BAFI-3210 file (N, C-alpha, C; in Angstrom, 3 decimals, decimal comma, padded with zeros to 6 digits):
// residues 216
n [1|2|3|4|5|6|7|8|9|10|11|12|13|14|15|16|17|18|19|20|21|22|23|24|25|26|27|28|29|30|31|32|33|34|35|36|37|38|39|40|41|42|43|44|45|46|47|48|49|50|51|52|53|54|55|56|57|58|59|60|61|62|63|64|65|66|67|68|69|70|71|72|73|74|75|76|77|78|79|80|81|82|83|84|85|86|87|88|89|90|91|92|93|94|95|96|97|98|99|100|101|102|103|104|105|106|107|108|109|110|111|112|113|114|115|116|117|118|119|120|121|122|123|124|125|126|127|128|129|130|131|132|133|134|135|136|137|138|139|140|141|142|143|144|145|146|147|148|149|150|151|152|153|154|155|156|157|158|159|160|161|162|163|164|165|166|167|168|169|170|171|172|173|174|175|176|177|178|179|180|181|182|183|184|185|186|187|188|189|190|191|192|193|194|195|196|197|198|199|200|201|202|203|204|205|206|207|208|209|210|211|212|213|214|215|216]
n.u [046,510|046,347|045,546|047,229|047,102|048,882|049,592|047,246|044,457|042,855|039,510|036,317|033,266|029,851|027,054|023,619|020,336|016,869|013,546|010,956|009,303|007,463|008,873|011,542|014,936|017,366|020,574|022,914|023,828|024,415|026,594|028,421|030,593|032,472|033,477|032,798|033,483|031,484|028,034|025,655|022,295|020,007|016,907|014,625|012,468|011,391|011,692|013,039|014,437|017,469|020,279|021,210|022,702|024,418|025,948|027,313|028,884|030,487|031,837|033,421|035,023|038,294|041,408|042,140|040,216|037,337|034,216|031,331|028,612|025,314|024,139|024,559|022,511|021,927|023,496|022,507|019,515|019,680|021,441|023,426|024,131|025,103|027,373|028,902|029,427|030,937|033,154|034,177|034,911|036,857|038,836|039,610|040,836|039,361|038,102|035,513|033,037|030,705|028,373|026,395|027,155|029,825|031,621|034,663|035,816|038,375|040,027|038,525|037,452|036,408|034,567|033,780|032,529|030,408|028,922|028,196|026,647|024,544|023,263|022,641|020,681|018,632|018,054|017,277|014,951|013,351|013,169|011,788|009,327|008,458|008,400|006,386|004,244|004,125|003,508|000,982|-000,412|-000,366|-001,798|-004,255|-005,283|-005,791|-007,716|-007,105|-007,876|-008,158|-009,060|-007,528|-008,301|-009,353|-007,035|-005,441|-006,636|-006,301|-003,552|-002,977|-004,013|-002,202|000,104|-000,625|-000,233|-001,696|-001,950|-001,317|-003,217|-005,273|-005,993|-006,872|-009,117|-010,698|-011,277|-012,354|-010,984|-008,643|-005,698|-003,501|-003,901|-003,382|-000,674|000,265|-000,279|001,399|003,850|003,847|003,996|006,558|008,079|007,590|008,773|011,437|012,068|012,122|009,912|008,379|009,977|012,857|014,057|016,557|018,175|020,759|020,521|020,721|021,303|022,444|024,671|026,104|026,578|028,243|030,401|031,359|032,112|034,217|035,927|036,461|035,105|036,975]
n.v [-261,214|-260,505|-257,317|-255,319|-253,252|-251,464|-253,832|-255,289|-256,857|-255,355|-254,382|-254,911|-253,411|-253,795|-251,766|-250,938|-249,485|-250,151|-249,439|-249,649|-252,246|-255,179|-256,352|-258,306|-257,681|-258,248|-258,554|-259,915|-260,407|-257,817|-256,972|-259,003|-258,949|-257,410|-258,742|-258,550|-258,370|-258,100|-257,527|-255,103|-254,482|-251,978|-251,266|-248,759|-247,165|-244,729|-241,528|-239,672|-241,076|-242,096|-243,635|-246,336|-248,726|-247,931|-246,041|-247,768|-249,212|-247,130|-246,367|-248,602|-248,897|-248,526|-246,843|-247,265|-249,213|-250,272|-249,039|-250,045|-248,872|-249,055|-246,771|-243,225|-242,130|-244,008|-243,354|-240,951|-238,948|-236,301|-233,577|-231,950|-233,728|-235,870|-234,720|-234,140|-236,741|-237,795|-236,090|-236,781|-239,487|-239,138|-237,695|-239,623|-241,434|-243,534|-245,591|-245,146|-246,521|-245,845|-247,614|-246,952|-244,626|-244,966|-243,562|-243,079|-242,313|-241,444|-240,746|-238,981|-236,653|-233,249|-233,475|-236,155|-235,997|-234,202|-235,664|-237,855|-236,597|-235,664|-238,068|-238,766|-236,855|-237,609|-240,240|-239,792|-238,308|-240,270|-242,116|-240,613|-240,392|-243,067|-243,423|-241,610|-242,857|-245,269|-244,289|-243,205|-245,501|-246,930|-245,228|-245,394|-247,816|-247,435|-245,087|-241,669|-240,096|-237,444|-235,180|-233,749|-231,102|-230,338|-230,625|-228,510|-226,291|-227,036|-227,095|-224,400|-223,486|-224,667|-223,293|-220,830|-221,058|-222,811|-225,759|-229,284|-230,841|-228,976|-228,344|-230,864|-231,224|-229,075|-229,729|-232,166|-234,694|-237,419|-236,921|-238,376|-238,648|-236,099|-235,833|-237,801|-236,730|-234,531|-235,803|-237,029|-234,761|-233,923|-236,037|-235,754|-233,283|-233,859|-235,731|-234,211|-233,774|-231,582|-228,741|-227,710|-224,590|-224,146|-226,089|-227,121|-226,489|-228,864|-228,355|-225,805|-226,412|-228,126|-226,260|-224,422|-226,095|-226,653|-224,129|-223,632|-225,709|-225,830|-227,628|-229,362]
n.w [-134,696|-131,260|-130,028|-127,634|-124,725|-122,430|-121,138|-120,988|-122,646|-125,423|-125,162|-126,605|-126,845|-127,567|-128,059|-127,884|-128,195|-127,438|-128,049|-125,618|-126,262|-127,293|-129,246|-130,604|-130,486|-132,833|-132,419|-132,834|-135,527|-136,316|-134,735|-134,941|-136,914|-135,625|-133,486|-130,680|-127,178|-125,376|-125,699|-125,211|-124,638|-124,266|-122,896|-123,650|-121,710|-121,217|-122,643|-121,136|-119,279|-117,716|-119,361|-118,038|-118,420|-120,435|-119,083|-117,382|-119,206|-120,215|-117,904|-117,212|-119,391|-120,748|-121,592|-124,980|-125,445|-127,374|-128,368|-129,906|-131,727|-133,097|-134,115|-133,646|-132,181|-130,285|-128,155|-127,157|-127,308|-127,273|-128,458|-126,994|-124,901|-126,365|-127,625|-125,337|-124,422|-126,565|-126,456|-123,959|-124,362|-126,298|-124,906|-123,101|-124,687|-125,775|-128,220|-130,653|-132,686|-135,073|-136,643|-138,514|-139,876|-140,272|-138,792|-137,107|-134,085|-133,001|-135,157|-136,625|-139,101|-139,876|-141,917|-141,659|-139,168|-139,616|-141,501|-139,913|-137,954|-139,468|-140,196|-137,629|-136,766|-138,480|-137,639|-134,981|-135,394|-136,611|-134,511|-132,601|-133,851|-133,841|-131,080|-130,284|-131,532|-130,098|-127,553|-128,063|-128,733|-126,347|-124,650|-125,853|-125,075|-122,436|-121,482|-120,625|-117,505|-117,627|-120,045|-122,999|-123,471|-120,989|-119,506|-120,382|-119,144|-116,476|-116,298|-116,571|-114,171|-112,412|-113,138|-112,216|-109,558|-107,982|-105,962|-106,610|-105,307|-104,856|-107,490|-108,349|-106,712|-107,557|-110,217|-109,938|-110,079|-109,605|-107,623|-108,399|-111,117|-112,047|-111,425|-113,160|-115,732|-115,656|-115,575|-118,069|-119,693|-119,007|-120,015|-122,750|-123,240|-122,597|-124,555|-126,752|-128,285|-127,669|-128,337|-126,630|-125,945|-124,855|-125,741|-128,033|-131,483|-134,023|-136,733|-136,619|-135,141|-136,850|-138,855|-137,533|-137,065|-139,647|-140,391|-138,681|-139,328|-142,388|-145,194|-147,618]
ca.u [047,228|045,566|046,104|047,354|047,358|049,330|049,645|045,938|043,879|041,848|038,154|035,374|031,899|028,775|025,963|022,496|019,104|015,630|012,350|010,315|008,217|007,568|009,665|012,848|016,021|018,389|021,812|024,073|024,323|024,940|027,869|029,301|031,855|033,402|033,970|032,667|033,587|030,183|027,028|024,672|021,066|019,291|015,513|014,249|011,074|010,965|012,691|013,782|015,132|018,907|020,769|022,012|023,663|025,433|026,851|028,171|029,867|031,424|032,651|034,401|035,911|039,591|042,161|042,391|039,046|036,495|032,768|030,663|027,177|024,662|023,930|024,899|021,328|021,934|024,184|021,609|018,630|019,925|022,742|024,436|024,590|025,907|028,667|029,644|029,890|032,011|034,332|034,725|035,581|038,059|039,839|040,067|041,436|038,508|037,629|034,077|032,678|029,280|028,205|025,485|027,840|031,227|032,443|035,635|035,968|039,726|040,647|037,448|037,651|035,198|033,623|033,238|031,637|029,189|028,146|027,632|025,602|023,388|022,571|022,142|019,413|017,626|017,673|016,538|013,618|012,613|012,901|010,742|008,068|008,082|008,094|005,056|003,272|004,010|002,783|-000,417|-000,988|-000,563|-002,875|-005,526|-005,769|-006,224|-008,009|-006,746|-008,996|-008,193|-009,007|-006,529|-008,876|-009,412|-005,676|-004,952|-007,139|-005,683|-002,153|-002,969|-004,215|-000,928|001,018|-001,066|000,182|-002,508|-001,291|-001,915|-004,420|-006,319|-006,441|-007,624|-010,424|-011,479|-011,730|-012,968|-010,202|-007,683|-004,405|-002,565|-004,096|-002,696|000,758|000,536|-000,245|002,614|004,980|003,784|004,525|008,008|008,651|007,525|009,779|012,769|012,299|012,263|008,653|008,202|011,358|013,392|014,902|017,901|018,969|021,441|019,918|021,766|021,707|023,369|025,920|026,824|027,015|029,405|031,511|031,915|032,756|035,485|036,749|035,849|035,276|037,764]
ca.v [-261,087|-259,741|-256,018|-255,170|-251,908|-251,434|-255,174|-255,939|-256,955|-254,385|-254,916|-254,342|-253,442|-253,418|-251,161|-250,405|-249,281|-250,653|-248,888|-250,641|-252,934|-256,639|-256,817|-258,870|-257,043|-259,193|-257,786|-260,752|-260,191|-256,460|-256,810|-260,161|-258,649|-256,664|-259,672|-257,863|-259,166|-258,005|-256,710|-254,640|-253,924|-251,221|-250,975|-247,389|-247,132|-243,335|-240,710|-238,885|-241,941|-242,212|-244,895|-246,903|-249,697|-247,178|-245,477|-248,853|-249,498|-246,014|-246,347|-249,685|-248,821|-247,912|-246,361|-248,262|-250,044|-249,855|-249,137|-250,081|-248,584|-249,135|-245,398|-242,285|-241,872|-244,931|-242,708|-239,939|-238,273|-234,874|-233,236|-231,564|-234,920|-236,641|-234,054|-234,333|-238,130|-237,933|-235,393|-237,581|-240,657|-238,688|-237,347|-240,855|-242,285|-244,704|-245,553|-245,311|-246,797|-245,733|-248,449|-246,364|-243,598|-245,314|-242,642|-243,574|-241,090|-240,973|-240,149|-238,351|-235,321|-232,429|-234,051|-237,362|-235,595|-233,627|-236,757|-238,648|-235,813|-235,649|-239,344|-238,739|-236,120|-238,408|-241,390|-239,284|-237,960|-241,526|-242,695|-239,828|-240,763|-244,374|-243,240|-240,994|-243,885|-246,194|-243,599|-243,095|-246,844|-247,292|-244,430|-245,819|-248,961|-246,999|-243,670|-240,807|-239,540|-236,012|-234,898|-232,752|-229,772|-230,071|-230,524|-227,170|-225,422|-227,441|-226,679|-222,960|-223,341|-225,005|-222,183|-219,697|-221,270|-223,787|-227,033|-230,425|-231,238|-227,984|-228,519|-232,117|-231,004|-228,149|-230,379|-233,440|-235,837|-237,894|-236,232|-239,222|-238,371|-234,836|-236,150|-238,590|-235,840|-233,716|-236,662|-237,179|-233,518|-233,918|-237,005|-235,184|-232,228|-234,478|-236,445|-233,245|-233,604|-230,154|-228,263|-226,940|-223,572|-224,166|-227,113|-226,716|-226,975|-229,651|-227,703|-224,712|-227,018|-228,559|-225,061|-223,889|-227,019|-226,489|-222,817|-223,753|-226,640|-225,840|-228,844|-229,151]
ca.w [-133,433|-130,298|-129,664|-126,191|-124,251|-121,039|-120,561|-120,973|-123,981|-125,826|-125,068|-127,563|-126,329|-128,465|-127,290|-128,660|-127,436|-128,020|-127,429|-124,756|-126,942|-127,217|-130,384|-130,274|-131,209|-133,263|-132,416|-133,132|-136,880|-136,415|-134,033|-135,166|-137,612|-134,771|-132,463|-129,396|-125,959|-124,715|-126,379|-124,228|-125,209|-123,226|-123,229|-123,326|-121,266|-121,219|-123,322|-120,156|-118,334|-117,966|-119,920|-116,949|-118,945|-121,165|-118,073|-116,902|-120,258|-120,271|-116,690|-117,169|-120,556|-120,440|-122,732|-126,015|-125,694|-128,490|-128,182|-131,212|-131,645|-134,406|-134,561|-132,577|-131,359|-129,153|-127,044|-126,598|-128,249|-127,119|-129,027|-126,004|-124,188|-127,311|-127,773|-124,090|-124,393|-127,548|-125,949|-122,859|-124,936|-127,001|-123,903|-122,439|-125,720|-126,007|-129,592|-130,885|-134,077|-135,397|-137,826|-139,497|-140,660|-140,459|-138,025|-136,133|-133,320|-132,740|-136,347|-137,390|-139,669|-139,825|-142,883|-141,029|-138,080|-140,188|-142,077|-138,820|-137,292|-140,367|-139,983|-136,249|-136,696|-139,174|-136,810|-133,829|-135,887|-136,801|-133,194|-131,952|-134,500|-133,294|-129,656|-130,194|-131,908|-128,965|-126,479|-128,465|-128,682|-124,943|-124,063|-126,432|-124,322|-121,118|-121,648|-119,506|-116,752|-117,939|-121,480|-123,362|-123,304|-119,543|-118,994|-120,672|-118,073|-115,217|-116,341|-116,289|-112,722|-111,761|-113,393|-111,399|-108,171|-107,259|-105,722|-107,310|-104,555|-105,103|-108,866|-108,413|-106,075|-108,387|-111,441|-109,545|-110,551|-108,617|-107,651|-109,151|-112,547|-112,323|-111,429|-114,364|-116,887|-115,543|-115,946|-119,530|-120,263|-118,800|-120,951|-124,088|-123,319|-122,586|-125,806|-127,842|-129,005|-127,466|-128,434|-125,519|-126,570|-124,283|-126,404|-129,245|-132,713|-134,687|-137,972|-136,314|-134,679|-138,047|-139,543|-136,814|-137,250|-140,992|-140,444|-137,964|-140,095|-143,720|-145,992|-148,823]
c.u [046,432|046,269|046,137|047,667|047,708|049,229|048,316|045,331|042,849|040,478|037,246|033,959|030,926|027,636|024,881|021,291|017,928|014,475|011,598|009,077|008,393|008,404|011,018|013,902|017,087|019,709|023,010|024,668|024,943|026,360|028,871|030,611|032,912|033,941|033,965|032,836|032,256|029,275|025,933|023,489|020,293|017,890|015,166|012,769|010,510|012,070|013,556|014,599|016,591|019,245|021,742|023,073|024,755|026,444|027,816|029,261|030,927|032,366|033,725|035,330|037,192|040,288|042,453|041,230|038,222|035,030|032,122|029,175|026,574|024,435|024,178|023,712|021,196|022,568|023,312|020,713|018,848|021,340|023,770|025,001|025,474|027,300|029,521|030,215|031,055|033,289|034,999|035,489|036,892|039,191|040,420|040,707|040,686|037,936|036,109|033,863|031,169|029,054|027,353|026,184|029,287|032,166|033,360|036,137|037,404|040,388|039,617|037,872|036,353|034,133|032,968|032,196|030,332|028,303|027,476|026,503|024,355|022,579|021,957|020,783|018,297|017,133|016,882|015,111|012,755|012,232|011,790|009,374|007,558|007,663|006,705|003,967|003,055|003,222|001,297|-001,119|-001,287|-001,727|-004,234|-006,119|-006,264|-006,460|-007,646|-007,994|-009,202|-008,086|-007,966|-007,044|-008,932|-008,005|-005,084|-005,384|-006,482|-004,224|-002,019|-003,155|-002,922|000,085|000,669|-000,773|-000,652|-001,715|-001,999|-003,219|-005,570|-006,883|-007,295|-009,025|-011,306|-012,070|-012,278|-012,291|-009,260|-006,359|-003,385|-002,664|-003,387|-001,187|001,134|000,646|000,999|003,846|005,023|004,336|006,040|008,694|008,673|008,598|011,173|013,082|012,431|011,005|008,187|009,603|011,734|014,351|016,311|018,792|019,585|020,715|020,986|022,215|022,702|024,703|026,759|027,370|028,251|030,620|032,169|032,585|034,132|036,462|036,151|036,116|036,062|037,692]
c.v [-260,175|-258,437|-255,880|-253,717|-251,988|-252,808|-255,885|-255,893|-255,856|-255,042|-254,172|-254,530|-253,046|-252,865|-250,652|-250,267|-249,877|-249,998|-249,993|-251,228|-254,435|-257,215|-257,338|-258,192|-258,075|-258,438|-258,598|-260,465|-258,815|-256,357|-257,928|-259,806|-257,989|-257,497|-259,038|-258,835|-259,177|-257,104|-256,380|-254,015|-253,246|-250,891|-249,573|-247,359|-245,717|-242,507|-239,935|-239,753|-242,118|-243,590|-245,515|-247,856|-249,008|-246,592|-246,541|-249,182|-248,397|-246,019|-247,430|-249,709|-248,090|-247,513|-247,502|-249,174|-249,450|-250,068|-249,037|-249,830|-248,695|-247,759|-244,475|-241,993|-242,873|-244,279|-241,653|-239,402|-236,770|-234,550|-232,807|-232,767|-235,774|-236,042|-234,251|-235,745|-238,339|-237,263|-236,186|-238,794|-240,264|-238,361|-238,588|-241,836|-243,608|-244,574|-245,734|-245,546|-246,728|-246,472|-247,785|-245,362|-243,945|-244,411|-243,397|-242,361|-240,569|-240,335|-239,464|-236,976|-234,535|-232,980|-235,303|-237,000|-235,037|-234,705|-237,588|-237,905|-235,692|-236,935|-239,393|-238,035|-236,877|-239,559|-240,943|-238,926|-239,209|-242,148|-241,942|-240,154|-242,089|-244,237|-242,625|-242,007|-244,864|-245,562|-243,506|-244,437|-247,252|-246,523|-244,851|-246,978|-248,595|-245,500|-242,869|-240,275|-238,074|-235,816|-233,817|-231,329|-229,391|-229,853|-229,134|-226,206|-225,750|-227,004|-225,179|-222,695|-223,641|-223,886|-220,972|-219,901|-222,246|-225,083|-228,143|-230,833|-230,282|-228,122|-229,775|-231,949|-230,110|-228,858|-231,790|-234,645|-236,266|-237,147|-237,029|-238,951|-237,077|-235,066|-236,903|-237,690|-234,947|-234,528|-236,879|-235,939|-233,478|-234,862|-236,448|-234,117|-232,822|-235,158|-235,499|-233,079|-232,152|-229,570|-227,404|-225,896|-223,539|-225,194|-226,582|-227,304|-227,658|-229,007|-226,576|-225,257|-227,475|-227,345|-224,475|-224,776|-226,820|-225,133|-222,867|-224,624|-226,762|-227,147|-228,502|-230,377]
c.w [-132,515|-129,957|-128,155|-125,844|-122,776|-120,384|-120,505|-122,364|-124,220|-125,784|-126,037|-127,015|-127,435|-127,631|-128,239|-127,752|-128,188|-127,295|-126,709|-125,428|-126,755|-128,351|-129,914|-131,141|-131,548|-133,417|-132,860|-134,488|-137,029|-135,868|-134,314|-135,873|-136,730|-133,603|-131,074|-128,234|-125,212|-125,529|-125,374|-124,957|-124,089|-123,700|-122,744|-122,989|-121,283|-121,855|-122,338|-119,207|-118,723|-118,530|-118,920|-117,484|-119,754|-120,188|-117,556|-117,926|-120,302|-119,069|-116,692|-118,380|-120,163|-121,732|-123,711|-126,304|-126,839|-128,130|-129,563|-130,998|-133,037|-135,006|-133,372|-131,666|-130,212|-127,933|-126,369|-127,696|-128,206|-127,584|-127,977|-125,247|-125,094|-127,445|-126,526|-123,998|-125,358|-127,077|-124,836|-123,380|-125,607|-126,017|-123,227|-123,421|-125,871|-127,415|-129,652|-132,371|-134,215|-136,703|-138,905|-140,412|-140,967|-139,684|-137,067|-135,378|-133,275|-133,953|-137,234|-137,893|-139,538|-140,763|-142,308|-139,983|-138,612|-140,808|-141,010|-138,134|-138,166|-140,216|-138,582|-136,170|-137,403|-138,294|-135,591|-134,233|-136,065|-135,460|-132,470|-132,544|-133,947|-131,839|-129,474|-130,528|-130,754|-127,833|-126,802|-128,374|-127,252|-124,335|-124,611|-125,659|-122,944|-121,177|-120,399|-118,828|-117,096|-119,447|-121,753|-123,148|-121,828|-118,991|-119,264|-119,570|-116,737|-115,163|-116,080|-114,803|-111,962|-111,947|-112,541|-109,919|-107,377|-107,074|-106,500|-106,618|-104,838|-106,518|-109,003|-107,822|-106,943|-109,597|-111,199|-110,220|-109,438|-108,768|-108,457|-110,651|-112,945|-112,390|-112,708|-115,591|-116,847|-115,947|-117,456|-120,218|-120,150|-119,768|-122,366|-124,278|-123,415|-123,913|-126,995|-128,655|-128,866|-127,402|-127,234|-126,105|-126,017|-124,948|-127,688|-130,451|-133,553|-135,994|-137,700|-135,832|-135,872|-138,793|-138,886|-137,016|-138,605|-141,150|-139,782|-138,713|-141,493|-144,452|-147,259|-149,694]
res [x|x|x|x|x|x|x|x|x|x|x|x|x|x|x|x|x|x|x|x|x|x|x|x|x|x|x|x|x|x|x|x|x|x|x|x|x|x|x|x|x|x|x|x|x|x|x|x|x|x|x|x|x|x|x|x|x|x|x|x|x|x|x|x|x|x|x|x|x|x|x|x|x|x|x|x|x|x|x|x|x|x|x|x|x|x|x|x|x|x|x|x|x|x|x|x|x|x|x|x|x|x|x|x|x|x|x|x|x|x|x|x|x|x|x|x|x|x|x|x|x|x|x|x|x|x|x|x|x|x|x|x|x|x|x|x|x|x|x|x|x|x|x|x|x|x|x|x|x|x|x|x|x|x|x|x|x|x|x|x|x|x|x|x|x|x|x|x|x|x|x|x|x|x|x|x|x|x|x|x|x|x|x|x|x|x|x|x|x|x|x|x|x|x|x|x|x|x|x|x|x|x|x|x|x|x|x|x|x|x|x|x|x|x|x|x]
***
């Protein structure tokens, strides 16, 4: 029998991400058991780029709807963003099912949450490894105009207050190449390859959760 909420049918959304590769993601078999009304696949071209399709799914979801994800890392690679998303869904009474851990958000216990977060940190670590490999593969096909050793010196010049144009003229490279290396640094920082000390450490978050809600 079809479940109804406030006179309208409960909708089930499937959502997953795929790193920007030529590989084909086979999502039908993953989501088929859940009879999703819509399955959305979002291609991740940059670790720092916003998940536009995810935002659309979250915005149109209403109370009683269900969002199914293959793993929590599809929602975000950053723990603070993930926690904010989970809190928002919980407040709006939108169900979430994480297939990798079996987590069901609305009736999750502290034990369920800790187990899901453990799988989350493992999947994020794997994704970062694949992402670094993809970045290295792409750069191998088109060598950078600026070597890593030269970039260290140029980055120091930028920190000392020199403009991009001045640095480019000093080191005899194109300004676009300097902007490109700065963007690469930003992507690495956003993806967590370079740890941002302002971000919450997942082990400490799990520790605080178990202290607040002891496992029995």
